[in-house]
C-alpha positions, 0 to 999 in steps of 0.5 A, a space after each residue: 440160351 447163348 452167352 452174350 458176355 463173359 467176365 473175369 478178374 485180371 487185375 487193375 493194370 491188365 484190365 486197363 491195358 486190355 480196354 485201352 492198349 490191346 490191339 482189339 482196343 483200336 476197334 469199334 466199341 462192341 469189339 473191345 474188352 470193357 474195364 469194369 473197375 476193380 480189376 474186372 473186365 467184361 468181354 462181349 461175344 463180338 469182343 471175344 471173336 476179335 480176341 480170338 483173332 490174336 496170335 498166341 504170342 500176343 497178350 489178350 489171346 483167348 484159349 478155350 479147352 479143358 481148363 475153360 475159357 481163359 485170357 492170357 497176359 504174358 505167361 499168366 492165364 485168367 479165367 472168364 466166366 459167363 456173365 449172363 
């Protein structure tokens, strides 16, 4: 089964910023991270693809390596886990 979305706890301020201010927040709804409240975000497969287009120097940058799938905000990385 293919993962359709990922979730992570990034803190309330970061979740709000990702959903409303990140460069991908200006795209169509299906390409934006979604603020779930309580500091949690949901990232759809399409939103993940859009975030992967960000450069390493941009907040919201995604890495997928031996540490797992993570989203970076400043110098801090937050783990993303499959939601389904």
